[in-house]
Structures are given as C-alpha cells and as structure tokens.
PDB file of N, H, CA, C and O in Angstrom:
ATOM      1  N   MET A   1      83.034 101.923  91.646  1.00  0.00           N
ATOM      2  CA  MET A   1      84.243 101.208  92.043  1.00  0.00           C
ATOM      3  C   MET A   1      84.355  99.922  91.244  1.00  0.00           C
ATOM      4  O   MET A   1      83.369  99.233  90.980  1.00  0.00           O
ATOM      5  N   ALA A   2      85.577  99.627  90.874  1.00  0.00           N
ATOM      6  H   ALA A   2      86.378 100.186  91.089  1.00  0.00           H
ATOM      7  CA  ALA A   2      85.828  98.409  90.107  1.00  0.00           C
ATOM      8  C   ALA A   2      86.322  97.305  91.032  1.00  0.00           C
ATOM      9  O   ALA A   2      86.983  97.562  92.038  1.00  0.00           O
ATOM     10  N   GLY A   3      85.995  96.102  90.679  1.00  0.00           N
ATOM     11  H   GLY A   3      85.458  95.893  89.862  1.00  0.00           H
ATOM     12  CA  GLY A   3      86.472  94.943  91.417  1.00  0.00           C
ATOM     13  C   GLY A   3      87.791  94.471  90.842  1.00  0.00           C
ATOM     14  O   GLY A   3      87.887  94.181  89.650  1.00  0.00           O
ATOM     15  N   TYR A   4      88.799  94.393  91.677  1.00  0.00           N
ATOM     16  H   TYR A   4      88.721  94.628  92.646  1.00  0.00           H
ATOM     17  CA  TYR A   4      90.132  93.947  91.258  1.00  0.00           C
ATOM     18  C   TYR A   4      90.506  92.701  92.047  1.00  0.00           C
ATOM     19  O   TYR A   4      89.982  92.453  93.133  1.00  0.00           O
ATOM     20  N   ARG A   5      91.417  91.928  91.484  1.00  0.00           N
ATOM     21  H   ARG A   5      91.842  92.129  90.601  1.00  0.00           H
ATOM     22  CA  ARG A   5      92.006  90.790  92.174  1.00  0.00           C
ATOM     23  C   ARG A   5      93.513  91.000  92.242  1.00  0.00           C
ATOM     24  O   ARG A   5      94.151  91.352  91.250  1.00  0.00           O
ATOM     25  N   ILE A   6      94.064  90.779  93.419  1.00  0.00           N
ATOM     26  H   ILE A   6      93.546  90.493  94.225  1.00  0.00           H
ATOM     27  CA  ILE A   6      95.515  90.816  93.594  1.00  0.00           C
ATOM     28  C   ILE A   6      95.972  89.367  93.758  1.00  0.00           C
ATOM     29  O   ILE A   6      95.430  88.626  94.578  1.00  0.00           O
ATOM     30  N   TYR A   7      96.961  88.976  92.981  1.00  0.00           N
ATOM     31  H   TYR A   7      97.402  89.578  92.315  1.00  0.00           H
ATOM     32  CA  TYR A   7      97.563  87.653  93.110  1.00  0.00           C
ATOM     33  C   TYR A   7      99.000  87.831  93.568  1.00  0.00           C
ATOM     34  O   TYR A   7      99.781  88.518  92.909  1.00  0.00           O
ATOM     35  N   TRP A   8      99.358  87.215  94.700  1.00  0.00           N
ATOM     36  H   TRP A   8      98.724  86.657  95.235  1.00  0.00           H
ATOM     37  CA  TRP A   8     100.746  87.197  95.138  1.00  0.00           C
ATOM     38  C   TRP A   8     101.413  85.993  94.506  1.00  0.00           C
ATOM     39  O   TRP A   8     100.864  84.891  94.510  1.00  0.00           O
ATOM     40  N   LEU A   9     102.614  86.215  93.957  1.00  0.00           N
ATOM     41  H   LEU A   9     103.059  87.110  93.954  1.00  0.00           H
ATOM     42  CA  LEU A   9     103.309  85.187  93.185  1.00  0.00           C
ATOM     43  C   LEU A   9     104.626  84.794  93.844  1.00  0.00           C
ATOM     44  O   LEU A   9     105.287  85.609  94.486  1.00  0.00           O
ATOM     45  N   ASN A  10     104.993  83.524  93.669  1.00  0.00           N
ATOM     46  H   ASN A  10     104.456  82.861  93.147  1.00  0.00           H
ATOM     47  CA  ASN A  10     106.313  83.096  94.121  1.00  0.00           C
ATOM     48  C   ASN A  10     107.321  83.327  92.994  1.00  0.00           C
ATOM     49  O   ASN A  10     106.972  83.902  91.963  1.00  0.00           O
ATOM     50  N   ARG A  11     108.546  82.892  93.179  1.00  0.00           N
ATOM     51  H   ARG A  11     108.829  82.425  94.016  1.00  0.00           H
ATOM     52  CA  ARG A  11     109.600  83.110  92.183  1.00  0.00           C
ATOM     53  C   ARG A  11     109.325  82.406  90.862  1.00  0.00           C
ATOM     54  O   ARG A  11     109.853  82.809  89.826  1.00  0.00           O
ATOM     55  N   ASP A  12     108.509  81.361  90.884  1.00  0.00           N
ATOM     56  H   ASP A  12     108.080  81.033  91.726  1.00  0.00           H
ATOM     57  CA  ASP A  12     108.145  80.625  89.670  1.00  0.00           C
ATOM     58  C   ASP A  12     106.850  81.142  89.052  1.00  0.00           C
ATOM     59  O   ASP A  12     106.273  80.497  88.176  1.00  0.00           O
ATOM     60  N   ASN A  13     106.398  82.299  89.507  1.00  0.00           N
ATOM     61  H   ASN A  13     106.867  82.823  90.219  1.00  0.00           H
ATOM     62  CA  ASN A  13     105.148  82.921  89.049  1.00  0.00           C
ATOM     63  C   ASN A  13     103.918  82.074  89.335  1.00  0.00           C
ATOM     64  O   ASN A  13     102.917  82.167  88.624  1.00  0.00           O
ATOM     65  N   ARG A  14     103.987  81.264  90.356  1.00  0.00           N
ATOM     66  H   ARG A  14     104.799  81.189  90.934  1.00  0.00           H
ATOM     67  CA  ARG A  14     102.813  80.507  90.798  1.00  0.00           C
ATOM     68  C   ARG A  14     102.094  81.305  91.875  1.00  0.00           C
ATOM     69  O   ARG A  14     102.717  81.996  92.680  1.00  0.00           O
ATOM     70  N   ILE A  15     100.789  81.195  91.872  1.00  0.00           N
ATOM     71  H   ILE A  15     100.283  80.633  91.218  1.00  0.00           H
ATOM     72  CA  ILE A  15      99.971  81.966  92.804  1.00  0.00           C
ATOM     73  C   ILE A  15     100.090  81.409  94.217  1.00  0.00           C
ATOM     74  O   ILE A  15      99.886  80.219  94.455  1.00  0.00           O
ATOM     75  N   LEU A  16     100.424  82.297  95.146  1.00  0.00           N
ATOM     76  H   LEU A  16     100.590  83.264  94.953  1.00  0.00           H
ATOM     77  CA  LEU A  16     100.501  81.952  96.565  1.00  0.00           C
ATOM     78  C   LEU A  16      99.195  82.291  97.282  1.00  0.00           C
ATOM     79  O   LEU A  16      98.749  81.563  98.169  1.00  0.00           O
ATOM     80  N   ALA A  17      98.597  83.399  96.884  1.00  0.00           N
ATOM     81  H   ALA A  17      98.959  83.991  96.164  1.00  0.00           H
ATOM     82  CA  ALA A  17      97.369  83.862  97.536  1.00  0.00           C
ATOM     83  C   ALA A  17      96.655  84.837  96.619  1.00  0.00           C
ATOM     84  O   ALA A  17      97.231  85.366  95.668  1.00  0.00           O
ATOM     85  N   ARG A  18      95.392  85.060  96.925  1.00  0.00           N
ATOM     86  H   ARG A  18      94.923  84.631  97.697  1.00  0.00           H
ATOM     87  CA  ARG A  18      94.565  85.973  96.131  1.00  0.00           C
ATOM     88  C   ARG A  18      93.721  86.818  97.076  1.00  0.00           C
ATOM     89  O   ARG A  18      93.278  86.351  98.125  1.00  0.00           O
ATOM     90  N   LEU A  19      93.512  88.059  96.688  1.00  0.00           N
ATOM     91  H   LEU A  19      93.872  88.438  95.836  1.00  0.00           H
ATOM     92  CA  LEU A  19      92.679  88.965  97.466  1.00  0.00           C
ATOM     93  C   LEU A  19      91.821  89.773  96.502  1.00  0.00           C
ATOM     94  O   LEU A  19      92.324  90.272  95.496  1.00  0.00           O
ATOM     95  N   GLU A  20      90.535  89.905  96.797  1.00  0.00           N
ATOM     96  H   GLU A  20      90.126  89.499  97.614  1.00  0.00           H
ATOM     97  CA  GLU A  20      89.651  90.741  95.995  1.00  0.00           C
ATOM     98  C   GLU A  20      89.477  92.077  96.703  1.00  0.00           C
ATOM     99  O   GLU A  20      89.236  92.135  97.909  1.00  0.00           O
ATOM    100  N   ILE A  21      89.606  93.149  95.926  1.00  0.00           N
ATOM    101  H   ILE A  21      89.801  93.101  94.946  1.00  0.00           H
ATOM    102  CA  ILE A  21      89.483  94.496  96.475  1.00  0.00           C
ATOM    103  C   ILE A  21      88.615  95.343  95.546  1.00  0.00           C
ATOM    104  O   ILE A  21      88.493  95.041  94.359  1.00  0.00           O
ATOM    105  N   ASP A  22      88.023  96.385  96.079  1.00  0.00           N
ATOM    106  H   ASP A  22      88.122  96.631  97.043  1.00  0.00           H
ATOM    107  CA  ASP A  22      87.294  97.370  95.288  1.00  0.00           C
ATOM    108  C   ASP A  22      88.038  98.684  95.382  1.00  0.00           C
ATOM    109  O   ASP A  22      88.278  99.200  96.473  1.00  0.00           O
ATOM    110  N   GLU A  23      88.399  99.218  94.238  1.00  0.00           N
ATOM    111  H   GLU A  23      88.204  98.799  93.352  1.00  0.00           H
ATOM    112  CA  GLU A  23      89.101 100.502  94.173  1.00  0.00           C
ATOM    113  C   GLU A  23      88.522 101.307  93.019  1.00  0.00           C
ATOM    114  O   GLU A  23      87.986 100.726  92.076  1.00  0.00           O
ATOM    115  N   PRO A  24      88.618 102.633  93.073  1.00  0.00           N
ATOM    116  CA  PRO A  24      88.043 103.467  92.017  1.00  0.00           C
ATOM    117  C   PRO A  24      88.861 103.497  90.722  1.00  0.00           C
ATOM    118  O   PRO A  24      88.315 103.756  89.650  1.00  0.00           O
ATOM    119  N   THR A  25      90.177 103.231  90.823  1.00  0.00           N
ATOM    120  H   THR A  25      90.620 103.021  91.694  1.00  0.00           H
ATOM    121  CA  THR A  25      91.045 103.323  89.639  1.00  0.00           C
ATOM    122  C   THR A  25      92.095 102.221  89.657  1.00  0.00           C
ATOM    123  O   THR A  25      92.332 101.576  90.679  1.00  0.00           O
ATOM    124  N   ASP A  26      92.720 102.021  88.492  1.00  0.00           N
ATOM    125  H   ASP A  26      92.527 102.545  87.662  1.00  0.00           H
ATOM    126  CA  ASP A  26      93.840 101.078  88.398  1.00  0.00           C
ATOM    127  C   ASP A  26      94.960 101.489  89.346  1.00  0.00           C
ATOM    128  O   ASP A  26      95.521 100.656  90.059  1.00  0.00           O
ATOM    129  N   ALA A  27      95.278 102.776  89.345  1.00  0.00           N
ATOM    130  H   ALA A  27      94.823 103.452  88.766  1.00  0.00           H
ATOM    131  CA  ALA A  27      96.376 103.269  90.188  1.00  0.00           C
ATOM    132  C   ALA A  27      96.118 102.991  91.666  1.00  0.00           C
ATOM    133  O   ALA A  27      97.038 102.626  92.397  1.00  0.00           O
ATOM    134  N   ALA A  28      94.895 103.158  92.104  1.00  0.00           N
ATOM    135  H   ALA A  28      94.147 103.455  91.510  1.00  0.00           H
ATOM    136  CA  ALA A  28      94.558 102.898  93.502  1.00  0.00           C
ATOM    137  C   ALA A  28      94.690 101.416  93.821  1.00  0.00           C
ATOM    138  O   ALA A  28      95.145 101.055  94.906  1.00  0.00           O
ATOM    139  N   ALA A  29      94.298 100.559  92.893  1.00  0.00           N
ATOM    140  H   ALA A  29      93.928 100.853  92.011  1.00  0.00           H
ATOM    141  CA  ALA A  29      94.421  99.120  93.106  1.00  0.00           C
ATOM    142  C   ALA A  29      95.890  98.707  93.193  1.00  0.00           C
ATOM    143  O   ALA A  29      96.259  97.883  94.030  1.00  0.00           O
ATOM    144  N   ILE A  30      96.721  99.278  92.330  1.00  0.00           N
ATOM    145  H   ILE A  30      96.421  99.947  91.650  1.00  0.00           H
ATOM    146  CA  ILE A  30      98.158  98.965  92.348  1.00  0.00           C
ATOM    147  C   ILE A  30      98.782  99.444  93.650  1.00  0.00           C
ATOM    148  O   ILE A  30      99.565  98.716  94.260  1.00  0.00           O
ATOM    149  N   GLU A  31      98.455 100.635  94.079  1.00  0.00           N
ATOM    150  H   GLU A  31      97.819 101.226  93.583  1.00  0.00           H
ATOM    151  CA  GLU A  31      99.004 101.169  95.333  1.00  0.00           C
ATOM    152  C   GLU A  31      98.558 100.334  96.530  1.00  0.00           C
ATOM    153  O   GLU A  31      99.334 100.105  97.457  1.00  0.00           O
ATOM    154  N   ASN A  32      97.323  99.886  96.505  1.00  0.00           N
ATOM    155  H   ASN A  32      96.693 100.072  95.751  1.00  0.00           H
ATOM    156  CA  ASN A  32      96.821  99.016  97.573  1.00  0.00           C
ATOM    157  C   ASN A  32      97.640  97.726  97.619  1.00  0.00           C
ATOM    158  O   ASN A  32      98.046  97.283  98.693  1.00  0.00           O
ATOM    159  N   ALA A  33      97.877  97.132  96.467  1.00  0.00           N
ATOM    160  H   ALA A  33      97.547  97.492  95.594  1.00  0.00           H
ATOM    161  CA  ALA A  33      98.669  95.895  96.405  1.00  0.00           C
ATOM    162  C   ALA A  33     100.079  96.124  96.939  1.00  0.00           C
ATOM    163  O   ALA A  33     100.601  95.297  97.687  1.00  0.00           O
ATOM    164  N   ARG A  34     100.689  97.225  96.564  1.00  0.00           N
ATOM    165  H   ARG A  34     100.265  97.897  95.956  1.00  0.00           H
ATOM    166  CA  ARG A  34     102.046  97.545  97.059  1.00  0.00           C
ATOM    167  C   ARG A  34     102.061  97.718  98.569  1.00  0.00           C
ATOM    168  O   ARG A  34     103.007  97.296  99.234  1.00  0.00           O
ATOM    169  N   SER A  35     101.032  98.328  99.110  1.00  0.00           N
ATOM    170  H   SER A  35     100.264  98.671  98.570  1.00  0.00           H
ATOM    171  CA  SER A  35     101.010  98.580 100.549  1.00  0.00           C
ATOM    172  C   SER A  35     100.823  97.292 101.351  1.00  0.00           C
ATOM    173  O   SER A  35     101.246  97.214 102.505  1.00  0.00           O
ATOM    174  N   ILE A  36     100.203  96.301 100.758  1.00  0.00           N
ATOM    175  H   ILE A  36      99.859  96.365  99.821  1.00  0.00           H
ATOM    176  CA  ILE A  36      99.973  95.025 101.426  1.00  0.00           C
ATOM    177  C   ILE A  36     101.158  94.085 101.247  1.00  0.00           C
ATOM    178  O   ILE A  36     101.411  93.247 102.113  1.00  0.00           O
ATOM    179  N   LEU A  37     101.877  94.204 100.159  1.00  0.00           N
ATOM    180  H   LEU A  37     101.671  94.885  99.456  1.00  0.00           H
ATOM    181  CA  LEU A  37     102.961  93.281  99.807  1.00  0.00           C
ATOM    182  C   LEU A  37     103.966  93.001 100.924  1.00  0.00           C
ATOM    183  O   LEU A  37     104.277  91.832 101.149  1.00  0.00           O
ATOM    184  N   PRO A  38     104.491  93.998 101.637  1.00  0.00           N
ATOM    185  CA  PRO A  38     105.479  93.698 102.669  1.00  0.00           C
ATOM    186  C   PRO A  38     104.992  92.715 103.733  1.00  0.00           C
ATOM    187  O   PRO A  38     105.798  91.968 104.289  1.00  0.00           O
ATOM    188  N   SER A  39     103.705  92.701 104.024  1.00  0.00           N
ATOM    189  H   SER A  39     103.051  93.308 103.572  1.00  0.00           H
ATOM    190  CA  SER A  39     103.208  91.788 105.047  1.00  0.00           C
ATOM    191  C   SER A  39     103.107  90.356 104.549  1.00  0.00           C
ATOM    192  O   SER A  39     102.758  89.458 105.316  1.00  0.00           O
ATOM    193  N   GLU A  40     103.404  90.134 103.286  1.00  0.00           N
ATOM    194  H   GLU A  40     103.687  90.864 102.664  1.00  0.00           H
ATOM    195  CA  GLU A  40     103.321  88.795 102.704  1.00  0.00           C
ATOM    196  C   GLU A  40     104.683  88.097 102.665  1.00  0.00           C
ATOM    197  O   GLU A  40     104.790  87.028 102.065  1.00  0.00           O
ATOM    198  N   ARG A  41     105.699  88.648 103.265  1.00  0.00           N
ATOM    199  H   ARG A  41     105.611  89.516 103.753  1.00  0.00           H
ATOM    200  CA  ARG A  41     107.052  88.084 103.184  1.00  0.00           C
ATOM    201  C   ARG A  41     107.131  86.638 103.668  1.00  0.00           C
ATOM    202  O   ARG A  41     107.900  85.842 103.129  1.00  0.00           O
ATOM    203  N   ASP A  42     106.354  86.307 104.662  1.00  0.00           N
ATOM    204  H   ASP A  42     105.730  86.954 105.100  1.00  0.00           H
ATOM    205  CA  ASP A  42     106.432  84.950 105.205  1.00  0.00           C
ATOM    206  C   ASP A  42     105.910  83.910 104.214  1.00  0.00           C
ATOM    207  O   ASP A  42     106.056  82.712 104.457  1.00  0.00           O
ATOM    208  N   MET A  43     105.312  84.333 103.118  1.00  0.00           N
ATOM    209  H   MET A  43     105.193  85.306 102.921  1.00  0.00           H
ATOM    210  CA  MET A  43     104.821  83.400 102.107  1.00  0.00           C
ATOM    211  C   MET A  43     105.816  83.256 100.962  1.00  0.00           C
ATOM    212  O   MET A  43     105.466  82.662  99.942  1.00  0.00           O
ATOM    213  N   ALA A  44     107.030  83.764 101.077  1.00  0.00           N
ATOM    214  H   ALA A  44     107.315  84.246 101.906  1.00  0.00           H
ATOM    215  CA  ALA A  44     108.034  83.738 100.012  1.00  0.00           C
ATOM    216  C   ALA A  44     107.514  84.450  98.766  1.00  0.00           C
ATOM    217  O   ALA A  44     107.719  83.993  97.641  1.00  0.00           O
ATOM    218  N   CYS A  45     106.852  85.552  98.980  1.00  0.00           N
ATOM    219  H   CYS A  45     106.685  85.923  99.894  1.00  0.00           H
ATOM    220  CA  CYS A  45     106.253  86.316  97.892  1.00  0.00           C
ATOM    221  C   CYS A  45     107.339  87.029  97.086  1.00  0.00           C
ATOM    222  O   CYS A  45     108.172  87.741  97.646  1.00  0.00           O
ATOM    223  N   ALA A  46     107.319  86.830  95.773  1.00  0.00           N
ATOM    224  H   ALA A  46     106.642  86.251  95.318  1.00  0.00           H
ATOM    225  CA  ALA A  46     108.310  87.440  94.899  1.00  0.00           C
ATOM    226  C   ALA A  46     107.712  88.560  94.048  1.00  0.00           C
ATOM    227  O   ALA A  46     108.430  89.215  93.292  1.00  0.00           O
ATOM    228  N   GLY A  47     106.414  88.780  94.164  1.00  0.00           N
ATOM    229  H   GLY A  47     105.830  88.248  94.778  1.00  0.00           H
ATOM    230  CA  GLY A  47     105.783  89.834  93.388  1.00  0.00           C
ATOM    231  C   GLY A  47     104.279  89.683  93.402  1.00  0.00           C
ATOM    232  O   GLY A  47     103.723  88.871  94.141  1.00  0.00           O
ATOM    233  N   PHE A  48     103.627  90.487  92.566  1.00  0.00           N
ATOM    234  H   PHE A  48     104.079  91.147  91.966  1.00  0.00           H
ATOM    235  CA  PHE A  48     102.165  90.422  92.512  1.00  0.00           C
ATOM    236  C   PHE A  48     101.654  90.826  91.143  1.00  0.00           C
ATOM    237  O   PHE A  48     102.371  91.442  90.354  1.00  0.00           O
ATOM    238  N   GLU A  49     100.422  90.477  90.873  1.00  0.00           N
ATOM    239  H   GLU A  49      99.840  89.977  91.514  1.00  0.00           H
ATOM    240  CA  GLU A  49      99.693  90.927  89.696  1.00  0.00           C
ATOM    241  C   GLU A  49      98.361  91.500  90.163  1.00  0.00           C
ATOM    242  O   GLU A  49      97.768  91.032  91.134  1.00  0.00           O
ATOM    243  N   VAL A  50      97.907  92.524  89.447  1.00  0.00           N
ATOM    244  H   VAL A  50      98.389  92.904  88.657  1.00  0.00           H
ATOM    245  CA  VAL A  50      96.590  93.108  89.694  1.00  0.00           C
ATOM    246  C   VAL A  50      95.764  92.893  88.431  1.00  0.00           C
ATOM    247  O   VAL A  50      96.190  93.238  87.328  1.00  0.00           O
ATOM    248  N   TRP A  51      94.590  92.326  88.606  1.00  0.00           N
ATOM    249  H   TRP A  51      94.244  92.046  89.502  1.00  0.00           H
ATOM    250  CA  TRP A  51      93.681  92.046  87.497  1.00  0.00           C
ATOM    251  C   TRP A  51      92.337  92.701  87.732  1.00  0.00           C
ATOM    252  O   TRP A  51      91.865  92.795  88.865  1.00  0.00           O
ATOM    253  N   GLU A  52      91.724  93.155  86.641  1.00  0.00           N
ATOM    254  H   GLU A  52      92.108  93.079  85.721  1.00  0.00           H
ATOM    255  CA  GLU A  52      90.330  93.575  86.650  1.00  0.00           C
ATOM    256  C   GLU A  52      89.632  92.686  85.621  1.00  0.00           C
ATOM    257  O   GLU A  52      89.823  92.838  84.415  1.00  0.00           O
ATOM    258  N   ARG A  53      88.835  91.773  86.116  1.00  0.00           N
ATOM    259  H   ARG A  53      88.680  91.650  87.097  1.00  0.00           H
ATOM    260  CA  ARG A  53      88.217  90.736  85.275  1.00  0.00           C
ATOM    261  C   ARG A  53      89.308  89.993  84.519  1.00  0.00           C
ATOM    262  O   ARG A  53      90.198  89.423  85.149  1.00  0.00           O
ATOM    263  N   SER A  54      89.269  89.979  83.180  1.00  0.00           N
ATOM    264  H   SER A  54      88.546  90.443  82.668  1.00  0.00           H
ATOM    265  CA  SER A  54      90.287  89.256  82.412  1.00  0.00           C
ATOM    266  C   SER A  54      91.429  90.158  81.949  1.00  0.00           C
ATOM    267  O   SER A  54      92.271  89.733  81.158  1.00  0.00           O
ATOM    268  N   ARG A  55      91.464  91.393  82.433  1.00  0.00           N
ATOM    269  H   ARG A  55      90.781  91.739  83.076  1.00  0.00           H
ATOM    270  CA  ARG A  55      92.492  92.359  82.030  1.00  0.00           C
ATOM    271  C   ARG A  55      93.598  92.439  83.075  1.00  0.00           C
ATOM    272  O   ARG A  55      93.361  92.760  84.239  1.00  0.00           O
ATOM    273  N   LEU A  56      94.823  92.135  82.620  1.00  0.00           N
ATOM    274  H   LEU A  56      95.015  91.874  81.674  1.00  0.00           H
ATOM    275  CA  LEU A  56      95.982  92.315  83.488  1.00  0.00           C
ATOM    276  C   LEU A  56      96.268  93.807  83.576  1.00  0.00           C
ATOM    277  O   LEU A  56      96.567  94.451  82.571  1.00  0.00           O
ATOM    278  N   VAL A  57      96.175  94.345  84.772  1.00  0.00           N
ATOM    279  H   VAL A  57      95.931  93.822  85.589  1.00  0.00           H
ATOM    280  CA  VAL A  57      96.376  95.771  84.996  1.00  0.00           C
ATOM    281  C   VAL A  57      97.852  96.074  85.249  1.00  0.00           C
ATOM    282  O   VAL A  57      98.396  97.044  84.722  1.00  0.00           O
ATOM    283  N   HIS A  58      98.493  95.228  86.063  1.00  0.00           N
ATOM    284  H   HIS A  58      98.051  94.440  86.491  1.00  0.00           H
ATOM    285  CA  HIS A  58      99.875  95.514  86.477  1.00  0.00           C
ATOM    286  C   HIS A  58     100.525  94.238  86.982  1.00  0.00           C
ATOM    287  O   HIS A  58      99.886  93.410  87.631  1.00  0.00           O
ATOM    288  N   ARG A  59     101.814  94.092  86.671  1.00  0.00           N
ATOM    289  H   ARG A  59     102.334  94.764  86.144  1.00  0.00           H
ATOM    290  CA  ARG A  59     102.630  92.987  87.207  1.00  0.00           C
ATOM    291  C   ARG A  59     103.891  93.613  87.784  1.00  0.00           C
ATOM    292  O   ARG A  59     104.530  94.454  87.151  1.00  0.00           O
ATOM    293  N   GLU A  60     104.235  93.192  88.989  1.00  0.00           N
ATOM    294  H   GLU A  60     103.715  92.510  89.503  1.00  0.00           H
ATOM    295  CA  GLU A  60     105.418  93.757  89.634  1.00  0.00           C
ATOM    296  C   GLU A  60     106.177  92.660  90.359  1.00  0.00           C
ATOM    297  O   GLU A  60     105.589  91.876  91.103  1.00  0.00           O
ATOM    298  N   LYS A  61     107.479  92.607  90.141  1.00  0.00           N
ATOM    299  H   LYS A  61     107.957  93.244  89.536  1.00  0.00           H
ATOM    300  CA  LYS A  61     108.334  91.641  90.817  1.00  0.00           C
ATOM    301  C   LYS A  61     109.094  92.350  91.926  1.00  0.00           C
ATOM    302  O   LYS A  61     109.520  93.494  91.771  1.00  0.00           O
ATOM    303  N   ARG A  62     109.255  91.666  93.028  1.00  0.00           N
ATOM    304  H   ARG A  62     108.909  90.736  93.154  1.00  0.00           H
ATOM    305  CA  ARG A  62     110.046  92.202  94.144  1.00  0.00           C
ATOM    306  C   ARG A  62     111.520  92.063  93.794  1.00  0.00           C
ATOM    307  O   ARG A  62     111.953  91.024  93.294  1.00  0.00           O
ATOM    308  N   VAL A  63     112.271  93.090  94.052  1.00  0.00           N
ATOM    309  H   VAL A  63     111.919  93.934  94.458  1.00  0.00           H
ATOM    310  CA  VAL A  63     113.706  93.065  93.802  1.00  0.00           C
ATOM    311  C   VAL A  63     114.386  92.416  94.995  1.00  0.00           C
ATOM    312  O   VAL A  63     114.263  92.882  96.128  1.00  0.00           O
ATOM    313  N   SER A  64     115.104  91.331  94.724  1.00  0.00           N
ATOM    314  H   SER A  64     115.203  90.952  93.804  1.00  0.00           H
ATOM    315  CA  SER A  64     115.802  90.620  95.811  1.00  0.00           C
ATOM    316  C   SER A  64     117.056  91.375  96.199  1.00  0.00           C
ATOM    317  O   SER A  64     117.783  91.856  95.330  1.00  0.00           O
ATOM    318  N   PRO A  65     117.322  91.486  97.488  1.00  0.00           N
ATOM    319  CA  PRO A  65     118.576  92.135  97.904  1.00  0.00           C
ATOM    320  C   PRO A  65     119.767  91.285  97.495  1.00  0.00           C
ATOM    321  O   PRO A  65     119.735  90.061  97.621  1.00  0.00           O
ATOM    322  N   SER A  66     120.808  91.926  97.009  1.00  0.00           N
ATOM    323  H   SER A  66     120.834  92.921  96.907  1.00  0.00           H
ATOM    324  CA  SER A  66     121.976  91.167  96.570  1.00  0.00           C
ATOM    325  C   SER A  66     123.124  91.248  97.528  1.00  0.00           C
ATOM    326  O   SER A  66     124.174  90.655  97.285  1.00  0.00           O
TER     327      SER A  66
END
C-alpha cells in the first residue's frame, strides 16, 4: 500500500485541510478523496489534490452550481 496525502483546497488553491491515507493504487486514492469531499462543504472546499510523496497524482476542482 502506498501512502497518499489528500489536500482540500479553497477557491484560491490554499490548503484548508490535509489527510493521510493508505491505498493500493492511485485510482483508489482518488476515489477515496472524492467520497470524502462532500463532507468538507462547511470548510468552503473548492477542490482537492492527491499526492504520493512529491508526485501530484490528481487535482480536481468542484464545479460551482450556477
């Protein structure tokens, strides 16, 4: 299992929170981050990044309702 870090970002791409997780693959880490994201709404979360050490695995922005 690889150690990943999830960073929740605000609209200015500043870090709101961080979580360390262990997942077997990049895809599993990304799916884990997506499943947790909705519960972060009260932090004005605009998206997240998934990192494995110094490697950016995935960046995703939340689509604002118009």
